[in-house]
C-alpha positions, 0 to 999 in steps of 0.5 A: 624476451621483449621484442620491438618490431619496426612497423613504421614502413606500413602504409596507411592505405594499401600495402606495398612489398615492405609494408606487407612484409612487416604487417604479415610477419608481426601478425604471425609472430603473435602465437609464437611469442605468446607460446614462448611467454615473450612480449611483442611491441610494435613501433609505429610513426603514425596512429593510422598505421594501426588500421593495417596492423594486428591488435598489439601493444604499440609505441609511437616514435618518429618517422623513418624519413624524419630528421630525428631518425639518427636519434630514434634509438633513444626513443626506443630505449624508453620501452627497454626492448631486448631486441629490435627487428627492422624490415629495412637497413636504415633505422637509427642505432646511435646510443641503442641499448638493445640487440638489433636485426636489420633486413636486406630485401635485394641488391637490384639497384647496384646492377640497375641504378635507374631510380623509380620514375615517380621520385622527385629529382633530388631523391633520384639523384641521391638514389643514384649516388647511394648505389654507386658504391658499396660502402654506405650499405656496409656502414648501415649493416655494420651497426647491427647484430645480425642481418636478415635476407629475404632469400638465399639468393640475396644472402649469397650476394651479401656474402659475395660482396662482403657487405657485413661480417655479422651473421646473415640469416634467411627469412623468406618473403611470402605471398598472402593466402588466396581466398578460397572462394576464387573460381579456379579454372581447369586446363580446358577452361583456361583462356589464351592469356598471359599475365604480367604483374610488376612495374615497367622499370628497365630491369623488369625487361617487359620489352621481351614479353611484348616481343614474345606476345607478337610471336603468339598471335592467339594469346593476349598479354595482360600488363596489369600495373599502372603505366605512364603514357610514354611507356605504353606508347613505347611498348606498343611501338615495339610490337604493334601487332601483338595483342596487349591489354594495358590494365593501368592498375587492377584490384586484387579481386580482378587480379586473382580472377585473371590469374586463375583463368590464365595459361601462365604468369610471365616475367622476363625480369633480369633481377629480383629480390624475391618474386611474390607474383610467382608464388601468387600464381603458383598457389592458384595452380597457374604455371609460371614462365620466367627468366632463367635467373638465380632468384627465380630458380629459388622461388620457382624450383622445378615447377617453373618453365625458364626462358632466356630473358633476352630471347622472345622466341624462348618465351614463346616456345615455353608458352606453347608447350602449355597449350597441351592440356597434359603438359599444363596439368603437370605444370599446374600440380607442380606449381601448387606444391612449390607455392606451399613452401612459402607462407607467412607462418613458416617465415614468422617461425624463421624470424622468431628463431633468429630473434631468439638466437641473436638475443641470447648471443 
């Protein structure tokens, strides 16, 4: 079997979610493909992407944002793959001579259609138009032989909204392994700090966390991501007495150091496709206090503490339970066990099983 993996969404400077998903899966597919006597080829659109990818045979094709995308299948046909896996839904398929597996990460923006603020206004307009109806998504998925979802929750939503008649499989997202040299603090050494890693999009509902912080005067809420002056001012006005540290971006080293000494990672998000920060925190034994939503139950399992995303009091109450060392230790042990369920090794095995099954049908 000759497998082509679409790596064109891999960034050339640092990984975002889909970039990391692509790079880690193709890396961990290598031993599985080798053991089975198959061949793995990466599709790239910029030679600089190779610095972020494993040493594998690769084929240069046009960019996924190029006008040539509609006919990219003809470029891919030249390497005669048996099957192509794409971490997105938008790869061109006209004239393809291979099996095709597409990916759906989430359906967040159908319920929360506000586009990211960093996009240009024409892209923001197209974004809103695309998410006003289901038919564009159905059209894209209809061109595949199978669809991958990154969680059981997303798979369920695909079925509920009847987005495809093709088989839907789950290949879980995952988080990178935390380096072993991180100094992880025990309960008695943990600071009275709460960590939030994520954007400030409306559906992320950071406002509830800020209001909860005002109810926890002994705690500092660390907001780690890049933030606009307008968002910073708005959040400060919500709870001027709350202890909030706006980091406006943070290195991986500082992020994991902060996590390893925090009381908990928190998120009041109303919708998610997965929840990588949850896995990162839990892998360090840091408990998570998170929204009582379906996807977080899937990722946090019995290890998480759940709160009403509309109720700051609910979050504050859950955090206070962790001030007892015995309670914190129990939550920490459960968090480590839960995090071990998500790894790139197991996700690559899930994906390889899908590719073999689809290629043989």
